[in-house]
C-alpha positions in Angstrom: 106.2 111.5 155.2 105.1 114.6 153.6 107.7 115.8 150.9 109.1 119.3 151.8 109.6 122.4 149.2 113.2 123.0 149.1 113.9 126.2 147.8 116.6 126.8 145.2 119.7 127.9 145.7 120.6 129.3 142.2 120.7 133.0 141.2 117.9 132.3 138.5 114.3 134.7 138.1 112.2 134.0 141.3 109.6 133.1 138.5 110.6 131.9 135.2 107.2 130.8 132.6 108.3 128.7 129.8 106.2 128.5 126.5 103.1 128.3 128.7 99.7 127.0 126.8 96.4 127.3 128.4 93.5 125.8 126.3 89.7 125.5 127.3 87.5 122.9 125.5 84.2 124.5 124.4 82.0 122.0 122.5 84.1 120.3 120.1 86.1 123.9 119.7 88.9 124.8 121.7 89.6 128.5 123.5 93.2 129.0 123.1 93.3 131.4 126.3 97.4 131.5 126.4 99.4 130.5 123.6 103.3 129.9 123.9 104.0 132.7 126.8 107.6 133.1 127.9 108.4 135.4 130.4 110.7 136.0 133.6 110.6 138.0 137.0 113.7 138.6 138.9 113.3 139.0 143.0 112.2 142.1 143.8 110.9 143.1 140.5 107.2 144.4 139.6 106.1 143.2 136.0 103.1 144.8 134.8 100.9 142.7 132.7 98.6 144.9 130.6 96.2 144.2 127.7 92.3 144.4 126.6 90.1 142.3 128.4 89.6 138.4 127.4 93.5 138.5 126.3 94.3 135.7 128.7 95.9 137.8 131.8 93.9 136.4 134.3 94.3 132.8 133.1 97.8 133.2 133.1 98.3 134.7 136.5 95.9 131.5 137.6 98.1 128.9 135.5 101.0 130.2 137.3 99.6 129.4 140.9 98.4 125.8 138.9 94.7 126.8 140.2 94.2 126.4 136.1 96.6 123.6 135.2 98.2 124.8 131.7 97.8 122.5 129.2 101.5 122.4 128.4 104.7 124.4 129.4 106.6 125.0 132.6 106.3 127.4 135.6 109.5 127.5 137.6 109.0 129.1 140.6 112.8 129.8 142.4 113.9 127.0 140.1 111.2 124.5 140.9 108.6 123.3 138.2 105.2 124.0 139.4 103.6 122.2 137.0 105.0 118.6 138.3 103.8 119.4 141.9 101.0 117.9 143.3 99.4 117.6 146.8 101.2 118.4 149.8 104.3 119.8 148.0 102.3 122.1 146.1 100.0 123.5 149.2 103.6 123.9 150.7 104.8 125.9 147.7 101.6 128.3 147.9 102.7 129.6 151.4 105.2 131.5 149.3 102.9 132.4 146.1 99.8 134.3 147.3 97.2 135.9 145.1 94.9 139.2 145.4 91.7 138.9 143.7 90.0 141.7 141.4 86.6 142.0 143.3 87.6 142.3 146.7 84.1 142.5 148.2 83.1 139.2 146.0 86.5 137.6 147.3 85.7 137.7 151.2 83.4 135.4 152.5 80.2 137.6 153.9 79.3 135.3 156.5 82.9 135.2 158.1 84.3 138.0 160.4 87.3 139.7 159.4 89.6 138.0 162.1 88.7 134.6 161.1 89.1 135.1 157.1 92.6 136.4 157.6 93.5 134.1 160.2 92.4 131.1 157.6 95.6 130.9 155.9 97.5 130.2 159.0 94.9 127.8 160.0 95.4 125.9 156.8 99.5 126.4 157.1 99.2 124.6 160.7 99.7 127.8 163.1 97.9 126.0 165.9 98.2 128.5 168.7 95.1 131.0 168.8 97.5 133.6 170.6 100.0 133.4 167.7 97.3 133.7 164.9 95.6 136.5 166.5 99.4 138.1 167.1 100.0 137.7 163.3 96.4 138.9 162.1 96.7 142.2 164.4 100.2 142.8 162.5 99.1 142.6 159.2 95.8 144.5 159.6 97.9 147.2 161.0 100.6 147.2 158.5 97.8 147.4 155.7 96.2 150.5 157.4 93.6 149.4 159.4 92.7 149.3 163.4 92.6 145.6 164.6 90.5 146.4 167.5 87.9 147.9 165.1 88.0 145.5 162.1 88.6 141.8 163.3 84.9 141.5 164.7 83.0 142.7 161.8 81.4 141.5 158.5 82.5 142.4 155.2 79.6 144.3 154.2 80.3 146.7 156.8 83.2 148.1 155.0 84.1 150.0 151.8 85.6 148.7 148.6 88.9 150.1 149.4 88.8 148.9 152.9 88.0 145.4 151.6 90.8 145.5 149.2 93.2 146.1 152.1 91.9 143.2 154.2 92.6 141.0 150.8 96.0 142.6 150.7 96.6 141.3 154.6 95.1 138.1 153.7 97.5 137.4 151.1 100.4 139.0 153.7 99.7 136.9 156.5 101.7 134.2 155.3 105.1 136.5 154.5 104.8 134.9 150.7 107.9 136.1 148.4 105.6 136.7 145.4 102.4 137.9 145.1 100.0 138.1 141.9 97.9 141.0 141.9 95.0 140.6 139.4 93.7 143.6 138.7 93.2 145.0 142.5 92.2 148.4 141.7 89.9 148.1 138.7 87.0 147.8 140.7 87.6 150.8 143.1 87.1 154.4 142.6 89.8 156.6 141.2 90.6 158.3 144.6 91.0 154.9 146.3 92.8 153.4 143.6 95.9 155.7 144.7 95.9 154.6 148.0 95.7 150.8 147.1 98.7 151.6 144.6 100.5 153.4 147.4 99.9 150.4 149.8 101.3 147.8 147.4 104.3 149.9 146.7 105.0 150.1 150.8 104.1 146.6 151.3 106.6 145.5 148.6 109.5 147.7 150.2 108.3 146.4 153.7 108.0 142.6 153.2 110.7 142.3 150.0 108.0 141.1 147.7 107.9 140.3 144.1 105.0 141.2 142.0 103.0 140.2 138.9 100.4 143.2 138.4 97.6 142.1 136.0 96.1 145.1 134.4 94.0 146.7 131.6 95.1 150.4 132.4 98.3 151.5 131.0 98.5 154.2 133.2 97.8 152.3 136.5 100.9 150.0 135.4 103.3 152.7 134.5 102.8 153.8 137.9 104.1 150.8 139.8 105.9 148.5 137.1 109.7 148.2 136.8 109.0 146.3 133.6 105.9 146.1 131.4 104.6 143.0 129.7 101.8 143.6 126.5 99.6 140.7 125.8 97.3 140.1 122.7 94.6 137.5 122.3 97.1 135.1 124.4 100.2 136.0 123.1 103.0 138.2 124.2 103.7 141.4 122.1 106.0 143.3 123.9 108.2 143.4 127.1 110.3 146.0 128.1 111.4 148.6 130.9 108.3 150.6 131.8 109.7 154.1 131.3 111.6 152.7 127.8 108.3 151.1 126.7 106.4 153.9 127.2 108.5 156.4 125.7 109.3 154.3 122.7 106.9 151.5 122.1 107.9 149.1 119.5 104.4 147.5 119.0 101.5 149.3 116.8 99.5 147.6 119.6 101.5 148.7 122.3 101.6 152.3 120.8 97.3 152.0 120.5 96.9 151.4 124.2 99.3 154.1 125.2 97.2 156.4 122.8 94.0 155.3 124.3 95.3 156.7 128.0 93.2 159.8 128.4 94.2 163.2 128.0 92.9 166.0 130.6 92.3 168.3 127.8 89.1 168.6 126.1 90.5 169.9 122.7 92.7 166.9 122.1 90.6 164.4 120.1 91.7 160.8 120.1 93.8 159.2 117.4 92.3 156.4 115.1 95.0 154.2 114.3 92.8 150.7 114.3 91.4 149.3 111.8 87.4 148.9 112.3 86.0 145.6 113.4 85.6 143.7 116.2 88.9 141.9 118.0 89.2 138.4 116.9 87.7 135.5 119.2 90.4 133.2 120.9 88.4 130.1 119.6 89.7 131.0 116.0 92.8 133.5 116.3 94.0 134.9 113.1 96.9 132.9 111.3 99.9 134.3 111.7 100.5 137.6 113.8 97.3 137.6 115.9 97.2 141.8 115.8 97.1 141.7 111.8 93.3 142.0 111.5 93.4 145.4 113.2 96.8 146.3 112.4 97.9 149.3 109.8 101.2 148.0 109.0 100.1 144.4 108.3 100.9 142.8 105.0 101.1 139.0 103.5 104.1 138.3 105.8 102.0 139.1 108.8 99.4 136.5 107.4 101.7 133.7 106.8 104.2 133.9 109.5 103.8 134.4 113.6 106.1 136.7 114.8 108.4 135.7 117.7 109.9 138.2 120.7 113.1 140.0 119.4 115.4 142.2 120.9 114.9 145.9 119.5 116.5 148.1 122.1 118.5 147.1 125.5 116.0 145.3 127.7 113.2 145.8 124.8 111.7 142.9 122.8 108.7 142.7 120.6 107.1 140.3 118.5 106.3 141.9 115.2 107.4 141.8 111.8 107.5 145.6 111.2 108.3 147.6 114.5 107.9 151.3 115.2 111.6 151.3 116.2 
């Protein structure tokens, strides 16, 4: 008999990641994609996960869903460890956790019609009644601002990037999940379309009672949608804190650097040079101690010898730095 997924009844966070490690073998060497990340997301919260390309953000999101099995650590969803689940138990849980991919066009099967694409999760979940599937598909397409009568019979190449992302959001919502991982959902879209998709995500969060992990490399986008922000660098968390507080008073030099990199709409304002010259280190051979030390103007011998751990520097704000800015 198939084991049923039983939701926990405690008041624990909806998602809790505990000391998660994800490593990839590359020949005789190892890529340290995620190194000991721990975080929590409360019900109804949006946590923004931000960092440069290649820092491990998407890998962390996929490890949460168990699309990439972590090397070690735990992922607790509603009090139950996803890393210990397999087979039917894991598939049942995935009805409650969905993913919106970065490239909306590439994530849609070009040979299938939109109605079939959005209905596929329902078929996998065992909704056998065609009339019920059609009703649910029509409802969710209408919820994301698309006319079902004009959409369901068409192919993905007939839509713009923004419309394809709306379709992807509809596919993620059709099973009525509780938690959605948004893996850079607006990075491939025009600036004008980004605002529409971000507003749509906020509307869907309120309407369906969603909890979101919003992954991006653009701090301006993250600030607009997140309750809290977690900053990641080379596989480790640098800083975690409430969005407004973190932007007003960043505690980690890397967070301050990312904020300074946000373009200012003034041609007379020149960007500030606060980073040492050089390329970011390789995740195959990360620096000893603090991984940001090779680019940090505050680095000293302690930063080289001792890895900083997250510690509280202000109410709700944690930083992994020996020499924080606050």
